[in-house]
ROMARVEX-660975 format. One record per residue (C-alpha): residue number from 0; residue in three letters; x, y, z. Coordinates in Angstrom, 3 decimals. Each point is the difference from the previous one (the first is absolute). Layout:
% residues N
+-----+------+----------+----------+----------+
:  nr : rest :        X :        Y :        Z :
+-----+------+----------+----------+----------+
: NUM :  ALA :        X :        Y :        Z :
...
+-----+------+----------+----------+----------+
END
This chain:
% residues 171
+-----+------+----------+----------+----------+
:  nr : rest :        X :        Y :        Z :
+-----+------+----------+----------+----------+
:   0 :  MET :  155.266 :   30.633 :   13.159 :
:   1 :  SER :    3.435 :    1.460 :   -0.443 :
:   2 :  THR :    0.743 :    3.663 :    0.468 :
:   3 :  ASP :    1.954 :   -0.299 :   -3.260 :
:   4 :  LEU :   -3.292 :    0.686 :   -1.757 :
:   5 :  SER :    0.012 :    3.663 :    0.983 :
:   6 :  PRO :    1.054 :    1.159 :   -3.519 :
:   7 :  VAL :   -2.894 :   -1.989 :   -1.523 :
:   8 :  ILE :   -2.429 :    1.397 :    2.585 :
:   9 :  ALA :    1.204 :    3.564 :   -0.577 :
:  10 :  ALA :   -0.152 :   -0.315 :   -3.787 :
:  11 :  GLY :   -3.432 :   -1.642 :    0.023 :
:  12 :  THR :   -1.337 :    2.689 :    2.313 :
:  13 :  ARG :    1.482 :    2.745 :   -2.145 :
:  14 :  TRP :   -1.423 :   -1.522 :   -3.182 :
:  15 :  LEU :   -3.503 :   -0.285 :    1.468 :
:  16 :  LEU :    0.105 :    3.621 :    1.157 :
:  17 :  ALA :    1.200 :    1.159 :   -3.434 :
:  18 :  ALA :   -2.702 :   -1.991 :   -1.793 :
:  19 :  TYR :   -2.800 :    0.816 :    2.456 :
:  20 :  PRO :    0.946 :    3.286 :    1.686 :
:  21 :  PRO :   -1.643 :    0.983 :    3.278 :
:  22 :  ALA :   -2.163 :    3.074 :    0.428 :
:  23 :  PRO :    1.840 :    3.316 :    0.375 :
:  24 :  GLY :    1.514 :    0.854 :    3.362 :
:  25 :  ALA :    2.653 :   -1.301 :    2.349 :
:  26 :  LEU :   -2.414 :   -2.040 :    2.117 :
:  27 :  SER :   -1.504 :   -1.676 :   -3.056 :
:  28 :  ARG :    3.463 :   -0.778 :   -1.334 :
:  29 :  ALA :    1.007 :   -1.553 :    3.348 :
:  30 :  LEU :   -3.199 :   -2.047 :    0.283 :
:  31 :  GLY :    0.276 :   -1.136 :   -3.623 :
:  32 :  GLU :    3.600 :   -1.027 :    0.502 :
:  33 :  ALA :   -0.850 :   -1.891 :    3.204 :
:  34 :  GLN :   -2.712 :   -1.965 :   -1.786 :
:  35 :  ALA :    2.160 :   -0.787 :   -3.019 :
:  36 :  ARG :    2.948 :   -1.035 :    2.200 :
:  37 :  GLN :   -2.204 :   -2.275 :    2.116 :
:  38 :  ALA :   -1.399 :   -1.651 :   -3.139 :
:  39 :  VAL :    3.418 :   -0.508 :   -1.599 :
:  40 :  THR :    1.555 :   -1.256 :    3.247 :
:  41 :  LEU :   -2.808 :   -2.501 :    0.499 :
:  42 :  ALA :    0.243 :   -1.109 :   -3.638 :
:  43 :  CYS :    3.773 :   -0.492 :    0.411 :
:  44 :  ALA :   -0.558 :   -2.052 :    3.149 :
:  45 :  LEU :   -2.372 :   -2.265 :   -1.917 :
:  46 :  ARG :    2.146 :   -0.269 :   -3.124 :
:  47 :  TYR :    3.412 :   -0.299 :    1.702 :
:  48 :  PRO :   -0.614 :   -1.607 :    3.395 :
:  49 :  SER :    3.492 :   -1.401 :    0.588 :
:  50 :  GLU :    3.595 :    1.163 :   -0.101 :
:  51 :  LEU :    0.605 :   -2.345 :   -2.946 :
:  52 :  ASP :   -2.845 :    1.607 :   -1.951 :
:  53 :  SER :    1.497 :    3.412 :    0.652 :
:  54 :  ARG :    3.447 :   -1.110 :   -1.115 :
:  55 :  LEU :   -1.416 :   -1.487 :   -3.198 :
:  56 :  LEU :   -1.730 :    3.288 :   -0.737 :
:  57 :  HIS :    3.290 :    1.851 :    0.387 :
:  58 :  LEU :    1.782 :   -2.544 :   -2.165 :
:  59 :  LEU :   -2.555 :    0.034 :   -2.814 :
:  60 :  GLY :   -1.121 :    3.606 :    0.329 :
:  61 :  PRO :   -3.486 :    1.375 :    0.491 :
:  62 :  GLY :   -0.675 :    0.701 :   -3.679 :
:  63 :  GLY :   -0.836 :    3.691 :   -0.012 :
:  64 :  SER :   -3.135 :    1.972 :   -0.730 :
:  65 :  ASP :   -0.077 :    0.041 :   -3.809 :
:  66 :  ARG :   -3.118 :   -2.171 :   -0.374 :
:  67 :  LEU :   -1.807 :    1.851 :    2.799 :
:  68 :  ASP :    0.939 :    3.352 :   -1.559 :
:  69 :  TRP :   -1.328 :   -1.120 :   -3.362 :
:  70 :  LEU :   -3.195 :   -1.380 :    1.526 :
:  71 :  THR :   -0.798 :    3.204 :    1.887 :
:  72 :  GLY :    1.307 :    2.376 :   -2.647 :
:  73 :  ILE :    2.675 :    1.506 :    2.208 :
:  74 :  GLY :    2.810 :    1.499 :   -2.049 :
:  75 :  HIS :    3.538 :    0.421 :    1.181 :
:  76 :  ASP :   -0.602 :    3.764 :    0.079 :
:  77 :  ASP :   -2.891 :   -0.492 :    2.437 :
:  78 :  LEU :    2.298 :   -1.431 :    2.668 :
:  79 :  ASP :    2.214 :    2.220 :    2.089 :
:  80 :  GLY :    3.750 :   -0.477 :    0.231 :
:  81 :  ASP :    2.289 :   -2.046 :   -2.167 :
:  82 :  GLY :   -2.158 :   -3.124 :   -0.047 :
:  83 :  ALA :    2.732 :   -2.388 :    1.162 :
:  84 :  TRP :   -2.235 :   -0.963 :    2.927 :
:  85 :  ARG :   -2.461 :   -1.483 :   -2.524 :
:  86 :  THR :    2.294 :   -2.999 :   -0.499 :
:  87 :  TRP :   -0.846 :   -1.069 :    3.578 :
:  88 :  VAL :   -3.746 :   -0.186 :   -0.681 :
:  89 :  GLU :   -1.256 :   -3.582 :    0.167 :
:  90 :  GLU :   -3.120 :   -0.435 :   -2.150 :
:  91 :  THR :   -1.633 :   -2.766 :    2.006 :
:  92 :  VAL :    0.501 :    1.838 :    3.289 :
:  93 :  VAL :   -1.547 :    3.183 :   -1.438 :
:  94 :  SER :   -2.888 :   -1.993 :   -1.481 :
:  95 :  TRP :   -0.654 :   -1.712 :    3.331 :
:  96 :  ALA :    0.247 :    3.350 :    1.783 :
:  97 :  ALA :   -2.597 :    1.399 :   -2.415 :
:  98 :  CYS :   -2.287 :   -2.923 :    0.861 :
:  99 :  LEU :    0.435 :    0.723 :    3.708 :
: 100 :  LEU :   -0.639 :    3.722 :   -0.436 :
: 101 :  ALA :   -3.176 :   -0.622 :   -1.992 :
: 102 :  ASP :   -1.445 :   -2.562 :    2.421 :
: 103 :  PRO :    0.403 :    0.579 :    3.763 :
: 104 :  ALA :   -1.519 :   -3.429 :    0.772 :
: 105 :  LEU :    2.698 :   -1.624 :   -2.128 :
: 106 :  ALA :    2.621 :    2.089 :    1.807 :
: 107 :  ARG :   -1.274 :   -1.278 :    3.364 :
: 108 :  ARG :    0.105 :   -3.559 :   -1.321 :
: 109 :  ALA :    3.549 :    0.464 :   -1.325 :
: 110 :  HIS :    1.164 :    1.502 :    3.286 :
: 111 :  GLY :   -1.526 :   -2.953 :    1.835 :
: 112 :  ALA :    1.901 :   -2.409 :   -2.246 :
: 113 :  VAL :    3.297 :    1.781 :    0.635 :
: 114 :  THR :   -0.476 :    0.110 :    3.763 :
: 115 :  ALA :   -1.135 :   -3.647 :    0.054 :
: 116 :  ALA :    3.281 :   -0.894 :   -1.694 :
: 117 :  GLY :    1.829 :    1.545 :    2.959 :
: 118 :  SER :    1.034 :    3.227 :   -1.669 :
: 119 :  ASP :   -1.383 :    3.509 :    0.115 :
: 120 :  PRO :    2.347 :    2.362 :   -1.827 :
: 121 :  ALA :   -2.813 :    2.342 :   -0.928 :
: 122 :  GLY :   -0.938 :    0.603 :    3.637 :
: 123 :  ASP :   -3.276 :    1.809 :    0.455 :
: 124 :  VAL :   -1.778 :    0.088 :   -3.363 :
: 125 :  GLY :   -3.034 :    1.876 :    1.257 :
: 126 :  ARG :    0.224 :    2.738 :   -2.638 :
: 127 :  LEU :    0.029 :   -2.701 :   -2.671 :
: 128 :  ALA :   -2.426 :   -2.535 :    1.445 :
: 129 :  ARG :   -2.418 :    2.348 :    1.748 :
: 130 :  PRO :    0.267 :    3.330 :   -1.808 :
: 131 :  GLY :   -1.859 :    2.872 :    1.555 :
: 132 :  GLU :   -1.433 :    3.027 :   -1.693 :
: 133 :  HIS :    3.354 :    1.839 :    0.254 :
: 134 :  GLU :    1.863 :   -2.799 :   -1.805 :
: 135 :  LEU :   -2.609 :   -0.245 :   -2.731 :
: 136 :  GLN :   -0.081 :    3.772 :   -0.557 :
: 137 :  ALA :    3.794 :    0.268 :    0.033 :
: 138 :  ALA :    0.534 :   -2.645 :   -2.670 :
: 139 :  PRO :   -3.110 :   -0.234 :   -2.167 :
: 140 :  LEU :    1.894 :   -1.228 :   -3.068 :
: 141 :  LEU :    2.127 :   -2.441 :    1.981 :
: 142 :  ARG :   -3.092 :   -1.598 :    1.552 :
: 143 :  HIS :   -2.245 :    0.025 :   -3.107 :
: 144 :  PRO :   -0.675 :   -3.625 :   -1.055 :
: 145 :  ASP :   -0.791 :    0.889 :   -3.624 :
: 146 :  LEU :    3.189 :    2.008 :   -0.448 :
: 147 :  LEU :    2.133 :   -2.680 :    1.680 :
: 148 :  GLU :   -1.585 :   -2.848 :   -1.963 :
: 149 :  PRO :    2.450 :   -0.148 :   -2.950 :
: 150 :  VAL :    2.943 :   -0.362 :    2.402 :
: 151 :  ALA :   -1.822 :   -2.187 :    2.537 :
: 152 :  ALA :   -1.256 :   -2.379 :   -2.691 :
: 153 :  LEU :    3.551 :   -0.865 :   -1.106 :
: 154 :  HIS :    0.695 :   -2.354 :    2.917 :
: 155 :  ARG :   -3.230 :   -0.145 :    2.038 :
: 156 :  SER :   -0.515 :   -3.709 :   -0.706 :
: 157 :  GLN :    3.432 :   -0.816 :    1.439 :
: 158 :  LEU :   -0.767 :    2.001 :    3.129 :
: 159 :  LEU :   -3.336 :   -1.733 :    0.505 :
: 160 :  GLU :    1.537 :   -3.437 :   -0.574 :
: 161 :  HIS :    2.737 :    0.814 :    2.475 :
: 162 :  LEU :   -2.471 :    1.160 :    2.637 :
: 163 :  GLU :   -2.207 :   -3.038 :   -0.526 :
: 164 :  GLY :    3.000 :   -2.231 :    0.658 :
: 165 :  GLU :   -0.399 :   -1.811 :   -3.320 :
: 166 :  ASN :    3.469 :    1.038 :   -1.043 :
: 167 :  THR :    2.656 :    0.163 :    2.692 :
: 168 :  ALA :    2.721 :    0.939 :   -2.472 :
: 169 :  VAL :   -0.766 :    3.366 :   -1.530 :
: 170 :  ARG :    1.071 :    0.222 :   -3.607 :
+-----+------+----------+----------+----------+
END
């Protein structure tokens, strides 16, 4: 995976934290951000495994967060800053990240697929794949399967097909 995906990873992480904020406190914020970043990084590695994929994303653009905002009911006033970062949100990556956050077993499977392909940009995904009590308490909304379901359901079938190897080219 190319490091050129850092704007997509940052925007996806920021969107997830705005939509599903962590519990109050600096430690909770840090743990929530670590989990969201691991999920988005792993989703990017699955979705854009090669340099060519990354370049195509930059050429075509990630699409922005409008559909995700509508789906979750987030208004522009609910997001901090000017909102320009929202143009870097990639819907499929955020949907896949939501799937990984909601299902640690799926996250372990996805990490295995990425490392088997000879890449491991996400590094240690322990907070994502084996969340402890601290991680779960720090980000109860971010880890809640029912709350994540509308976003996760958008592209879950693609993720599962990709992980099953039925579809080597991700659409």
